[in-house]
N, C-alpha and C positions, 0 to 999 in steps of 0.2 A: 919908171914911175908906175905906181899902182894907185888907182882911184877906187876907193871903197865906199860904196853908197849903202850904208847900213840902215837899220831901222831907226836908230837914235841919232846918228850923225853921219856926215860925209867927210872924207879926208883924202888928201893926196900924200903919198909916201914915196920917197925916193930911196932906192937901194943901189949899192954898187954891184958889180957882176959876181961878187963873192957872197952876196946875201946880207951884207952889212947895211943896216938902216942909216941913211945919211941925214934925212930930215923928214918931218911930218907937219902938216898943217891941217887943222880939223875945225869943223863947225857943227854944233848940234843943230838938228832940225826937228820939226814936229809935223805930224800928219793929222790934220784936224777933221773932226766930224762935220760934214756939211749940214747947214741949217735945214731942218725939216727932213733929214734923211738918217734915221736911226742906224747906228752901228756902221756908218760909213767911215772910211779913212782915206781921204783924198790925198793925191800926190801933186803938189803945186810945181809943175815942171818949169814954169817961168822963174819963180823965186828960187827954186832949188838949183837951177842951173847957175844962177848968180853965185850961190854958195860953192858950187863945184869950181867955178872960175876963180873965186877968191882962194880956195884951197890950193889950186894949181899954182897960182902966182906966188903965194906965200911959201909954199914948199920949196920952190925954186930959189926964192930970196933967202930963206933960212939955210939952204944948202950951200949958198955962196958959190954957185957954179954958173956957168954960161948955159942957157937953155939948150944950145946946140949939143951939149954933152949928153943930153938925154936921148939915148939910142932908140928906145921904144917905150910904149906904154900900153897898159891894159886896164880893165876895170872888172870889178866884182860888185855884187849887190845883194841886198835882201831878196830872197826869192819870192815867188808868187805875185809880187807887184807887177802890174802891166801898164804899158803905154800904147795907146791907139793913135794911128796917123791917118791923114787923108791921102788922096792920090798924089799930092805934091810933097809928101813926106813931112808934113807939118803936124805937130802934136795936136790932137783933138781932146783927149781925155785920158786920165791916168789915176790909178789907185795904188796905195801902198799894200804891204803884204797881208795884213789881217783884216782888210776891209771885208765886212760881213753884211753889207747892205742887201745882198741878193737872197734874203730869207725866203721870199715867196717863190722865187725862181727855183731854188733848190727843192722846196716842197713840191712844186709843180713837176719837176723832173722825177722825183721819187714816186709821186702818186701816179703819174701818167706813163712812166717808163720804169716799172718796178724792178726789173732785172738789169737796167742799164748801168747803174753805178758800179755794181759788181763786175759787169762785163768790161767797163772802162778801166776799173781798178786793176783787173787782171792784165790789161795791156800796159797801163801807165804807172801803176803803183800809187795812184792818187785817188782821193775821194772828191766829191763835189765841194766839200766844205771850204777849201782854199783855192779851188780851181778857177780857171778863167771863164769857162763856159757860162756858169750862172751869172757872173758879173756882166758879160757881154749881153746876155739875155736881158738883164736888168736895164742896160743902156737902150736896148731895142724897145723895151716896154715903156721906158720913162723919158727918154730923150731921143726920140726917133730921128729927128733931123740930124743929130750928131751921129747916130748909128749909121744912117744912110751914107754918110761921107767916109766911113771907115774903109780903108784900103789895106792897111798893114797893122801888125801887132808886134810888139817886142817886150822883153823884160826890161827892168829899170837899168841894170848894168849895160844892156845892149843900147839903151837910149843914150847913156853917157858916151859910149863909143861912136854912136851915130852922130852926135853933136860935134864930135871932134874930127871924124873922117868922112862923114856924109854917106856911110853905108849902113843900112839896116839889116841885121842878121841876128841869129841867136846861136847858142851852143846847147848840147844835150843837158848839161847839168842844171842850167838855169831854165831853159825852155821846157824841160821835162816837168818842172813843178807847176806848169800851167794845167797839167792833166790832159792835154790834147796831144799826147805823145806816146811813142812806143819805147818801152824800156829796152826791148831786145834789139830793135832796129835803129834806135837812137835818132829818130826822125819824127816830124809832125805826122799826125793822123787827121787830115782834114775832114775825113768821112765822119768823125765824131761830131764836128760842128754841123755838117750837113744833116745829120740824123735828128738834131734838135732844133732845126730851123734857123741856124746861124750861118753866116757867110763862111764857106769852106775854102775860100781862095785868098785869104788875107795873111797867110803864113810865109815869113821870109826864109831865105836860105839858112840851112843849119851848117855851121862850121865847127869843127872840133876845136877845143881849147888850144891856143897856141898858133892858130892859123892867122896868117897875115891878111889884114883887111885893106890896108892902104896907108896913107900918110896923113898927118894933120893938115887940114884944109887951110887955105889962106885966111878965111873968115875966122876960124877957130884960133889960128895963130895970133891974129890981131887982138882977140879978146883975152887970151890966156897967157900970152908971152911964150908959148911953146913954139918951136921951130917947125917949119913945114917939112924938114927932113926927118923928123921923128916918126917912126913907124907906129901904126895903131894895130893892135893885135887882139883877136877874140879872147875874151875872158870867160868867166863862168859864175856859178852860184857861190855865195859866200861860204857855205858849209863845205862844199866839195873842194873849192880852191883852198879853203882853210885846212882841209885834211892834207892836201899836197904840201902846204906850208908847214905841216907838222911831221912830214915824213911818212904819213899814213897812205901808202900807195900800193901795198901788197895785200893779197887776199887774207882775211881774218884779222887784220889790224883794227884797233879800236881807238876812237878819239872822242873827247868831250870838248866842245867849244863854248866857253862861258862868256857870252856877250849879252846883248839886249835880251835875246832868248838864249836858252842853253840847248844845244843839240848833242845827242849821243849817237854816234855813227859807227857802223861796222861794215867793212868791205866784203862784198860777196860777188860771185860770178854773175854777169848780166843775164845769164840764162836761167837764173833762179826765179821761179814764180813767186809772186807775193803771197803772204800767208792767207789761208782761207777765211780767217775771221776778220780780215780787213783791219786788224788792230794796230799794225805798224806801217809806217810809210816806207816806200822804196823809191829811190831816185837814181838816175844815171850819175856815175862818178865822172871825174875829169880824166880818168884813165880808161882807155879803150878796153872793152871786155869786162868792165866791172860796174856794178851798181853798189848802192849803199842802203842798208837797212837803217832807218833813222827814228829815234825817239826825239820828241820836242818837249821842253819845259818852258811853258809860256811866261814871258815878261820877267824872268828872274833878274836880269840886269837892270831892266827898267824899274822894277819894284825897289831895288837897292838904291837907284838914283832918286826915285821919289822919296824914299825914306831919308836919304841924305839931305835932300833939299827941304823937306817938310819939318824935320825934327832935329837936325844936327847943326844948328847955328854955332853952338859953342865949339864943336869939333872943326867946323869950317874956319872959324877965327883962329883957333890954335894952329891949324894947318897953314893958314896964311902967314902967321907970325913965324912959323918954323920953316916956311918955304917948301912944304911937302904936300902931297895929295891928301884930301880929306879921308879917302878910303884907308890910307895908311894909318892915320890917327884912329879911325874906327876899329881897324884890325888890332892895333896895339891894345886898345881898351878891351876889345872882345876876347883877347887872349887870356885875360884874367878871369873870364866867366867860365864856370865849369861846364863840362860836357852836358848837353841837353838844355842849356840856357834856362835853367830854373823851371823847366817844364813848359816854356812858351812854345806854342805850336802855330806857326804861320799858316794861314789858309789862303793861298793864291793859286798857283798852277796845280792842276791835277796831273796824275800820270797819264800817259797817252792812251786814248781810247778813240782811235782814228775814225772808226765807223759811226760812233755816236759820242760826240765830244762836246762837253760843256763844263764850265767851271762854277764853283761855289762863289758866294760873295766874298770879296777880299776882306780878311780880318786876321786878328791875332787872338788865339785862345790861351787861357790860363795866365792872363796878365795879373800882376800883383799891384797893390797900392803902396807897397814898400819901395821907395825910390832907390834903395840900396840894391834891390834885386831887379826891379823893372825899370830900366833906363836905356838910353840909346845903345850902350855897349851890349847888353844882354839881348836886346831886340835885334840888333844887327847880326850878332852871332847866330841867332835863331834863323834869320833869313839865309845865311850862308849854309847852315846845317840843312835847312829845308831844300834848298836848290840841289844839294848833293844827294839828299834822300830821294827826291823825285827822279833825279838822274839815275840813281841806282835801281829804282823800280823799273824804269824804262829799259835799262840794260838787261835786266833779268828777262823781260818780255822778248827782247831781241835774241837772247841766248836760246830761249825756247824755240824760236822760229828758225834760227840758223844752225843750232847745235854746235856753236863754236866754243872753244875753251879760251877764256880770257886769262892772260898772265899779267898784263899791264895796260894802263890807260895813258894815252898822251893827252895832256890838258893844256889848253891855250885860250887866248882871249883875255879880256880885261880882268876877269875873276882870277886867272892863274897868276897874276902878279902878287896876289896875297899869299904869304906863306901859311897863314892860318887856314885859309880856304882850301889850299892844296892839300894840307895834312888832313883836314876834315874829309875831303873827298876820298883820300886813301883809306882813312879809318872807316868811313861809311860803307864803301864798296868792298873793302878787304883786299884790294889790288894795289900793286905798285903804281905810283903815279909819276910820269916823266914830264918835265917841263922843258920845252925847247928854249934856246937862248933868245931867239926872236919870238916873243910871246904873241905878237900881233900876226898870227899865222895867215889870216885871210889876205892881208895886204901882201905878205911874202909870196903866197900862192899866185896872186895876180901878177906880181913881179916876175915870177918864174914863167908864167904864160907869155909875158912880154919878151922875156929872154929867149924862149923857144921860137917865137915868131921872128926874132931878129937873128936867129942862128947861133946864139951864144950857147944854148943847150940843145941836145939832140931830141929830148922828149921831156914831158912833165915828170916822169918817174926818175929819169937821170938827174934832172935839176933838183928834185926833192932830196934824193939820196946824197947829192953833192953838197947841198947848202944847209941842210938842217943839222944843227949842233945842239947837244943837250946841256942845259944849264944846271939842272938839279933833279934828284930823284927822291921821292918820298916813299918810305916803307910803311905799311899799315900796322897800327897797334891793334892786334886781334882782340885784345880785351875790350878796347873801345868799340870794335866792330860788333861785338855781342850786345853792347849797350845800345848802339845805334839800330840794331835789328829790332830791339824792343820798341824804340821810338818810332821806327818805320811802321810797325804794326799799329801803334797808337794813332799815328798820322792818318793811315789808310782808313781806320774806323771813324776817326773824327771827320775826315773829308766826306765820307759816305753820309754821315749825319748832317753835315752842312749842305750837301747836295739836296737832301730831303727838304731842307728849309726853302731852297730855291724851287723845288718841285711843288711845294705847298704855297708858293707865292708870298712867302714871308720875307725873304731876302731876294736880292737881284744878282744874277750871275755876272761874274767879272767879264766873261766872254763865252759866247756859245756859237757853235758852228751854224751857219745858215741852214734853215730847213728843219731845225729841231724845235 
């Protein structure tokens, strides 16, 4: 069993030992801004654990198996999200991945320790924007009584495992995104916390992905229906485990994960120093000796979900009547829309500028009042094109930093289910796009980890190469690539102009890193 605690939903997925998906149970969840705390994104661990339990129970029921047949389980999660515990290992406080409440704290760090972010980035591959240190500082400054009780920290996937086996620990791929970590040594650097006046003794053990943690506890067994004989195994970050689930385990391989956020990742040696301009993020991979250079396209999947729910009632009803997914209907209609979506330019996520990162106001440019041209089909296609365009820009930045040569891209996640989206990605980038048979690669990667911990596979790399099977390959239409290159240039110029509107306080940024 793999438990995937993503940004937009949580699910429990059961696989057999050959990597075939047996069942899945999923619940959408939301992470809300706390009243009076701008840009916060809290993680409700009490309510959300109820959703985790629901998914576990229903995945077992849907599989039609005895719970005792589940040999082992692991978990993966949105990265950056943190959970803090007291000395009794009870949750105190938690935030989801893009919580940006610590604006003053980031600014304080930048102003009072001008060289510190660069120093920490060279060690960890992370900036302060999504790191744990400013958030913990916020807690110390605003909820001192809670902060004083803090005895341990973990990431959200670690929290799931701790609820099931009673052991709090982390792995490099997830813990590394806290920014309090060494890329090279794959371990916490508590001294980072000490230097900014934060507790430096709250960091739990670091276990490599696939390490056995224990068994399901009696209490967790009663709640979930899992058996106490089921092994609980250390998982990892969603992107890194997703890469393993895509077969991306060798140096130089490239993947794009099209989920709530889109990530573009390239495997590099762990000894590779991060780029000097701090423009790209670098994270520990789930494979020993490797890190991953990463670009992030913010909210791409969540924007498509918002568009579906806000504007596509007709398509929803058609999907219901036909017994298919609403996105399938939208892709069918978008397929008849010409390349470029009649000039519509979505303004949502910018390309990655990790050292100084903020977004324009969310909008669509070049809309028409002609309903035959401007409609859900053309606007949806424009969103797919835009997600691929921003991904392409991020990949170009990674190429500059790593000097790799790209031949093909492995594409997975919810977006890869769409044939139109997959072909657009190939056309935009000019590279061959490979789709694995199991497109939900993150869950498969977590299942691989569970299998390694149970002794079914000797390593993550071996499991990946054994289980990943290719479903389809898309070849680029290079004529379309030339057209998309022109649109990419237009988008970049338009986005720059839209950022100026934010700078002039005319519009409001969709998201901005704390401290900017």
